[in-house]
Residue, then its C-alpha position, 0 to 999 in steps of 0.5 A: x403196340x409191339x414191334x411185330x406191328x411194323x411187319x419187320x423181317x423175323x431176323x430183324x425182330x430177333x435182334x429187337x428181342x435180343x436188345x430187350x426192346x418190348x414196345x416202341x417209343x413214341x418216335x419209333x412208333x411214328x417214324x418207322x412206318x414212314x421210313x419203311x415207305x421210303x419217305x424223307x423224315x425230319x425228326x425232332x426229339x429229345x435225346x434218349x427217346x430211341x431215335x437210333x432204332x427209329x432209323x436203324x430198324x427200317x434201314x436193316x429191313x431195307x438192306x436184307x432184301x436180296x443178296x448182300x451187296x458189299x458197297x455203301x448203301x446207307x450212310x449215317x453222319x454223326x458229329x462225334x466218335x462216341x456217337x458214331x460207335x454207339x450207332x454202329x453198335x445198335x446196327x450190329x446188335x439189331x442186325x446180328x441175325x442178318x448178313x448186313x455189315x456195318x463199319x465206322x469211320x472217324x478221326x483220331x485213329x489209324x486210317x488203315x483198318x478203316x480202309x481195309x474194312x471198306x475194301x472188304x465191303x460194308x452196306x452201312x457206314x457210320x461216319x464223322x464228316x472230317x475223316x470221311x472227306x479225307x478217305x473220299x479225297x484219297x479214293x477210298x470211299x465210293x458213295x455213288x450207290x447210297x440209298x439212304x442218308x441219315x444226318x443224326x444230331x444235326x444241331x451238334x454238327x452245326x455247333x462243331x462247325x461241320x456244316x460245310x463238310x456235310x454240304x460237300x458230302x451231299x454233293x457225293x451222294x445220289x440226289x435220288x435217295x431217302x434222307x432222314x434228318x434228326x435233331x434235338x433242337x432246330x436253330x435257323x441254320x439247321x432248318x435251312x440245311x433240312x430244307x436243302x436236304x429233304x424232299x417233301x418230308x414228314x415231320x415227327x416231333x416228340x414233345x417240346x425241344x427241352x429236357x425230358x419231363x422224367x428229369x428233376x432239376x436243381x441249382x446249387x449256388x456256390x463259389x468257384x473255389x468250393x465246387x470240388x468240396x461241394x461235389x465230394x460232400x454231395x457224393x458222400x450224402x447221395x445214393x447214386x447209380x452211375x453219375x455223369x459230371x460235366x466240366x467246361x474244360x479238358x484240364x478240369x475234367x482230367x484233374x477232377x477225375x484224378x481227385x475223385x479217384x484219390x478219394x476212393x471213387x471209381x472215376x475216370x475222365x472223358x475229354x478230347x485230348x485222350x486217344x480214341x482207345x483211351x476214350x473207348x476204355x473210359x466209356x466201356x468201363x462206365x457202361x459195364x459198371x466198373x466205373x461209377x463216375x464219368x467226368x467229361x467235357x461236352x464231348x459226352x453230351x451226345x453219344x453216351x447211351x447208358x440207361x442207368x445214369x441216375x444223376x447228371x451234375x453240371x460242375x460247370x454251367x454249360x455255355x448254351x441252353x442247347x448244351x444244357x438240354x443235351x447234357x441233361x438228356x444223358x439221364x432220365x432216358x426213355x422211361x427212367x427218372x433222373x436228377x440234374x444238379x447244377x453248380x451255379x456261380x453268380x455269373x451264371x444267372x443270365x443263362x439260368x433264366x434262359x434255361x428256366x424259360x425253356x423249362x417253363x418254371x423256376x428251378x429250385x435253389x438248394x443248399x447241401x445239408x451240413x455243408x458249411x459254406x461260410x467256414x469253407x469259403x473263409x478257409x479257401x480265401x485264407x489258403x488263396x492268400x497264403x499261396x499268393x504270398x508264397x509265390x511272391x516270396x519265391x519271386x523275391x528269392x529268384 
């Protein structure tokens, strides 16, 4: 099937061609015709399946009819700044040949440019709930003419505590609207929200709610104090493209990126304490290939659409099975293959069993070739004792 099958406007099809899309993905094939008939949709799909275009193309098709109207007609809610920017970029690229305007609204940056853009007029707003509510409270956003509401990465909204905000926003949009609801997982809270938001929806589910089959998985049992050495040895032995390394804390992401850069790698951090311009520069460098390794917290488990990430390395095990799914979804996207490597500490075993249950198989345990776990562990233990002794000595001198 080709995109011409959907009877899209020629201007939209030119955007499709410019983006390099050739054939629709399964979720696009199933969702686009339904969305174009104004039906509500509940989309359940793994990350990397192309769901952004599955709603962006029908929305553009809807909005180009008639003269441009500079009020908000389509509202897309996203949990993170990065995902909001990614969705916005897709609208911009697909809609280059149209006169439809899109803008983003999120916190961490000045309100002024966002308010100015709203006053100039835009038909598509891609927003994070918190900043959107701020601007609504100040009278800077009018949602009374929204025709299409999209909730993307709904399960992440739940994880980040945004559901009360989403419910407040729902009260500001017309009840007569089309609603598109997308999530990679479907916990009970999300199911309840979908029931409240959607009117007789068509459910589109692509595969199991699990990491894509194009990704291979491996566990590397290791003690905590050897993780950095193991990562450096692994990078030295492995032919990679772009590599995404996940840590559990902002501090660790920052320090690990710094240590990798000292070893000559083109590595940067992406974590919540960075300003939005800093975060955008890190992402732009990673997308363009100027940066080979992005070391990130779970802020990057959604909203990074970089097609040639060959490896995801969990330097720290994620907190939940869902978080594992979303991290791993950054590689093996659409038709590509990818590798997921996870450093496993002894305390991680219970979560590993849950992940294996989701995958339906045991994950292979590996040891890195020529990495001397015993000698390195002894050296690390000796260094730890010497540091403790030094600290005790410093205490006596004081």
